[in-house]
Structures are given as structure tokens and as C-alpha cells.
N, C-alpha and C positions, 0 to 999 in steps of 0.2 A: 237773474241771470248770475248777481251776486251770490244768491244761495245755492246754486248750482255749481259755479265755480269753486267754493269755498267746501260744497261736499266731495267735489272731485279731487280736490288738493287733497283732502282728509283720507280717503281711500288709498290715494297715491303713497300717502305717510306710511298707513298702515300694511300696505303690501310690501312697503321697502323694510319694515321693521320686521315681519314676517320673513323675509326673504334672508335677512341678515340675522336671524334667529336660526333659521335653519340651516344656514352655512356653518354658524357656530357650534350646532349640535351636531352636524356631520362631523366636526373637524375634532371634537370630542369623541366621538364615537371611533373615528378612524383611530386617535391617539390609544385608545383604551384597547381598542384588539390587536394594534402592534405591541402595546406593553404586555398584552397576556399570552402572544405568539410564543412557543417554546423555541429558544435560541439551537441553531446547528451547530454542532461542534465538529470538528476536524482533528483528525490524530495520523501519525505517522510511526514507522519503525525507525528504530535509532540505537541498533544494537552496537555494542563494543566493538570495534574494529581491531584487526590484530596490531601489534607495535609497526611501524613505518620500517621497511628495510632500508640502510644505508646505500644499497647498491642493488640493481636486480640480480636474480640468481641465473637468468638465462637472457637471450637475444629474442626471445619471442614476442610476437605481438597478438594479443587476445581481443576478440571483438565479442560483445556480448549481444546476443539477438532479442528481440521483445519475447518476453515469455507468453505462451500461449494459456488460455484460462475457458473452462467452461465458461456457460453462459451467466451461471449463477454468480459467478467469482467476476465476472465484467460491470459489475456495479461497486460504486466507492460506499454503500450501505454497510456496517459492519454487521457480520452474520452471525447467528446463533442456533444451534440445534436443540430442541426439545427432545429428542429422540433420534434415533438412528434411521427416520424415515420423516421427520418433521421439523423443517426449518423455518427461520422468520428473520428479520432485518431489524436492526436500532434504525428507526426512520431519520434521528436527527443526530445520530452517531455515526460519523462517516470517515472514511479514509481520505488523505487529501488527495490521492489518484487511486485509480482502480488496482485491484492486487496484482495485475500482471506486471502493470509499470510498477509499481510498488516493490515488488521483489527483482524485478530485473535491474533496476538501478541499485538495491542493495547490494545485489552479486557482484555488479560492475565494480562499485566504490570498496568492497570486502577485498576482491582479487587485485584492485590496484594497490592497496596498501600490503599486501602481503610480501611483494618482491619477487615474487615466482614468475613475473612477467616483465620483460623490458617496457612494456606499453598495455594497458588497457583501456581499450574504448565500448561506446554504445555503438552498435551497428547504424549504418554503416562507417567502417575505420577509415579513414583519410588516408591511409597506406595499406600496403599489403599486410593481411592477417594472416598468421601461422595457424590459428586455433579460432573456432568459433564456438561460443557457449549456447546450446538452444536449451529451452525448458518449457515445462507446463505446470501452471500451479494446480495443485490437487486439492489442498486445502488451506483455509486461512480463515479461522473461525472457533468461536466459543462452543465449547461441547459441553453444556448445562447437563446432561443426563450422565455423563462419564463421572466416576468418582476421582474427585480432587483431592485437595487438603480436607483437614478434619472438619473444614467448616461446610462441606460438602456445596462447594460454588462451581463445580466443573473443571475444565481442562480448557487451554488456549491450545490449539491444534495448527502446525504447518507441515504443508506436504509439498513436496514437489519432485517431477521426475525431469531429470538433467541428462544432458548428451553432450560430449566434448568431440568436436568435429577437426580432424585435421585437414586444413586445405590441400594438402599435398594428396592427391588423390581422392579426396572428398570422402574420407571414409571416419566410421565412427572409432574412438578408440578409447574411449570410455563412457560407460553410463551408469545410472544407479538411481533407485527410489527411494528417496531419504525423507522422514517424517520423523516429528518429534513432536511430544504434548508436555506441556507444563502445568502444574497446579496454579489455580486461580487464588489470591489468597487475602483480595477484599471484593466486596460486592458491588464495587463502584466500576464503571467503565473502565477508568484507568487501570483497574486492577485487571481488567480483560488484557487490554494492550500490553500491561507490564509481563504478562505470561507468554502472551504471543512474539515480544521481542525477545524473551530467553529461549522461546523454541525455533526462532528463525536463527539466533546466534548459533545454537546447536548444530542446523541443519547446514549451514554455511561453513562450521568447523568441517563438518563429515564431507561436504563437497569439496572442499580444499586437500583433505588427507587422500582423497581418491585422485583427484586431478594432479598434485603435486607430485606423484608417484609416477606417473605415466608421463608427464613434462618432464621431470627431472632425468628419467631413465634415455628419453628422446634426445635431451639436450647432452647427455655424457656420451650417448653414440656417436652424434655428429663432432663431438671435440674429439673423440678417439680417430673418426674418420678423416678430420681435418689434420691429423699427424701422420 
């Protein structure tokens, strides 16, 4: 009986050793896998905003509605086109939010800084809004096949279709399809983002140029009527 007990205890010790070794090996493998998994990096657009106005030019309130986007642009992965009919995604290079939300917030911040409106809010505004800005994202992507700078790295393209809706009568008082492409100046993903930053800035400047004409004219008319 002593011999059997001794053998049983030996097997228990061996099993315990093998179990501990297995756990240690599994931990090593998991750590190795974690170390070899590429890190996902996130990006956003941070275009130069116009100088803040000391006081608003009008008493109007603007609300910016969330921009619509086609299915391919409802994904946070950064897009690149290899040809006009072939696109792909950078799997681990993503926007902080999807392009529709990204450009909506950008437009809201941009128009808030211009001083054209007394207040600018994301929809729904907490007060009566005189105007609503609606939009649809057409492009936010790297165009690898398009001729860029002398390095041939392609271009970053931003496209928006925008409409300004006047609350009084619910009528469209301004609309435009705005696009801009900027050359990519280095072969890193940051070069793509930088080009898209410049393109987005130019699109916002074009939008402001058109919208300010309409809003300034409407405000001038109301001032005349008030007197």
C-alpha cells in the first residue's frame, strides 16, 4: 500500500508540473501574439479656423444637422482609391469618428468662429434656429491614382454637397457642391491626413463665401425693414 500511495503522489506531482508549464506556455504565447498585433491608430481633421470675431455680425442662429454619407463613408477606416473604380481601406488607420460626423463637427466649429451668426449649434438647437445647414459627404479619401506632387503619391480629396435652409418658409436659400483636392507630400499616412486637412479647409472657406453673401443680404434687408 505504501508503494501504491507513493506512485500516486508522484503522478499528482507530475500532473501539477505539466499543468503549470502549460499555463506558463499559454501566457508566453498570448504575450507574443499581443506584441505582434499591429496597433490601430486614429486621426482627425484639425483645419485652421478663421480668427474669432469680437462680436457677431448678425443676430441669426444656425444649427448644423448631421451630414449624410453613402455606405462606404459610414466607416471609420480611412479610404484610398487605387483607380476610379477600385477602392480599399487602411485596416488599422481610422478616423476618430465616421466621416459624416467628423465633417459635421468641423463645419459647426468653423462657422461658430466666423462671427457670421450669433450662435451656432449642432442639431437640434436649444432655441429657435433661423437657418439649418444640411449636407452630404461625397468624398474623404486618398486618390492614389490621381497625379499629385512630383513624388506621384496621389491626392487627398474632400467633397461636400451643402444646403442652407431658412426656417421661415423652410426654403433652400443657398446650395452648392464643393470639392477640393490637395497633393500628398509624403508616403506616410500622416501625409494623407495633412492633404485632407488642407482640402477640408478650402471646402469650408468656399462654403463660408457663399453662405455669408446670403446671410449678410438677409440681415441687411431686415435692418432696413426695422427702420
